[in-house]
N, C-alpha and C positions, 0 to 999 in steps of 0.2 A: 636816489635821494635828490630832491629838487634843489636848485641853486638858492631859492628863497629859504628853504628849511636850513640849508647850510649856513646862510647868512644869519639866521636867527640864533643858531648855536654860537657863532662868533660873537654876536652882540651879548649873549648871555655870559660867555667866557670873559669878555672884557669887563662887563659889569661886575662879575664875581671877583675878578682880580682887583678892581678899584675898591670894592667894598672891603676885601680882605686887607688891602694896604692901609685903608683908613683906620680899621680896627687895630691893626698892628701898631701904627704910629701913635695911637691914643693910649697905649700901654705906658705905665709910669717908668718901667725899666728900659724903655727904648728912647735913645737920645737922637737917633739919626732921622733927618727929614729927607723925603724922597720927592722926585718930580713925577711927571705923568708917565705911566707905564706904556709899553708897546707889546703887542702880541703878534707873532708872525706864524705862517704855515708853510711847510715845505713838503712837496710830494716825494715820498721815499723812492719812487721809480725814476726820479731825476738822475741821469747818468753822472751828475757831479758827485753823487755819493759813491758811485763805483770808482771815480777818480780818487776821491779822498781815501777810500779803503785800499785801493791798489798801491797808493803811494805811502801807505802806513801813516797817514796824518790824522785819521779819525776812523773809528769803527763804523761799520755800515748799520743803518737803522734795522735792517732785516737780521743782522747778527744779534741785536739786542732783543728784538721783539717781533714775532710773527703771530698774527697777520698785521703788521704795522704799515698802514698806508699813508699816514700823515705825521710828521714831526711838528709838534706845537711848541714854539719857543717864546719865552717872555723876557723882557728887559725892564728892570727897575732902575732908573737913573738916580744918582745922588743929587741932592740939592746943590745949586751952583756954589754956595759958600763952602761946601765941603771940598769940592773940586779945587777951588782957588786956594784953600788952606794947605793943599799939598804941593803947591807950585814953589819950586826952589828949595834950597837946603839939602841936607844929606839924609835926614831921617824922615820917614813918613809922619805926617801930622797925626795927632791923637784923634781928630775928627775923622780922618781917612781910615785909620785902623779900626775905629769903632764902627764906621759904616761898612767896612769889609766884613766884620763879624755879624752885625745886625742884619745885613742884606742876605747873608747865608741862610739865616733862620727864616727870613721873609720869603726867600725864593722857595724853600721847601714847603712853606704854607701855600704859596701860590700854585705850586704843582698839585697840591692836595685839592684846592678848590676847583682847578681846571678839570681834574679827574672826576670830581663830584658832579660837575655839570655834564660831562660826557656819560657818566654812569646813569644820570637821570634820564638820558634818552637811549639807554641800552647799548652804549658804545663801550668796547673794551679798551683798556689803556695800560701803559706800563711806564714806570720811571726809567730814566736813562742811566743815571749814575748817582753816587753820593758825593757830597762836597769834598771828601778826602781821597777820592780816587785819583791819585797823582802818581805818575810813572817817572821816577827819577832818572831812568836811563834815557827816556824819550824827552824829558824835561817838559812834560805836558800831561793833560788828561788823555785817556784813550778815546773818550767821547768828547767832542768839542761842541758846546752850545753855540759858539760864535760861528763855526763853519755851517751849522744849520741855519743860523740867522742870515749868513751870506747867501745860502741857497734860497732862503725865503725872501731875498731882496730887501733886507732891512738896513743895509749899509755897506761900508767898506772897511777893510782892515787898516790899522795904523801900526806904529812902532811896537815891537815886542808882543804883538798879538792883541793890542787894544783894538776896539771896534767902534767906528764912528756911526752913530745912528742920527736920525733927525732930532732926537732928544739928548744928544751928547754921547760921550764915550765912557764916562765914569759911572759905574754901576754894576749890577749883577745880572747875569743871564741864567736861565734855567730852562729845562725842556722836558716834555713827555712824548710818548709815541702812542698813537691811537689807530684802531682799525677803521675809524671814520675817514671819509674823504672830504677834506675842507680846503685843500690848497688850490691856488690858481694854476692854470695850465702853464707848464714850464717850457722854456725854449730848449729844443734838442740841439746839443752841441756835438760836432764830429770830433775825432781824436785830436786833430790839430788845434781846434778851439779849446778842448779840455786841457791840452798841454799848455796853451797860452794862459788859460785861467789859473792853472797851478803856478806857473811862473810869476804871474801878476800877484797872486796871494803871497808868495814868498818874498817878492819885492816889497809889498806893503808891510809885511812883517819886519822887514829889514834884517832878515837872517843871513848869515855869512854865506850859506850855500846858494843863495839866490843869484841870478844873473843881473848885473847892472845896478847893484845896490850902492848908494852913496849917502852916508849919514851926515847931517849938518853938524857944525861945531857946537851949536846950542844943545843938540841931543847928546853928543859925546860928553860934553861938560856936565850935563844933568845927571848922568849915571853915576851913582855913588860907588858902584862896584868896579868901575873901569872895564865894563863888559862890552862897551860900544867903541868901535873905531870907524874910520871912514868906509871900511869894507863890510860893516854890518854888526850884528849883535852875536856875541858868543853866548849861546844858551846855557852852557855849563857854568860859566862865571856868573851869569844872571841868576841862575837857580841857586848857586851856592850863597850868593848874597841874600836872596829872598828867604832862604832857609834860616838865616840868622834872625829874621823877623817873624816868620811862621814856620816852625819845624815840620808841621804836618801838611801844609798846603803852600809850598814855596813857589807860588805863582807870581808872575810879574805884577799882577793886580795888587799885591800886598805892598808893593813899593810905589809903582806908578809914576816915578819921576820923569821917565822919558816919554810918557804918553802925550805930553803937550806938543811934541815936535814931530 
């Protein structure tokens, strides 16, 4: 497949995503406003996926779908006023909660239109998970859209697994896997570099198991669950609090109070 043909597909995917978002926001039952979407591509041969899988922090794309050559991940950011509405206080704002739910449905629609574009050029594809695929023992999903976004070079992690992109951190990620080859060439990392990458992700997450974590007083005070200390975030306490907000998807995203720090 030529590079030009691959680029044409990426342009079609982005156009389809933007059109679907516009149509979604025009529905009378949708209150949430979104910003400009991002779409990234990660080569499933990248050894960073082997590192994720061996550390039990994310399923491998090849476990989910063969012959999956590219993971396609999208991000739909909330409008700035929604993000600001959730700053401070102990309870998530109503606008934040509404956006959490609206974006879930939007993300599923975007996965659909991406697959439609790929199907139109004869490419096979598969969804990666459902919105309620949450593992309470691991305190996370078995498949992480954000780790795919990291592999695709879309940004860096922040507190509790927030992810900072060029279009902000507040929003919804989703992904599919396709047999098409659309990702840029990846940098091959040796075992020491992969270990350093793992430790850096854990530090960015601010998890207690990470080396060298130090949380700010602002971040500690922002957590309504008392799950954050100077030594990091207790995932079990965080999850228990988030479960009081959303019983089925007790993700930190449903609270989001510490994401600003």
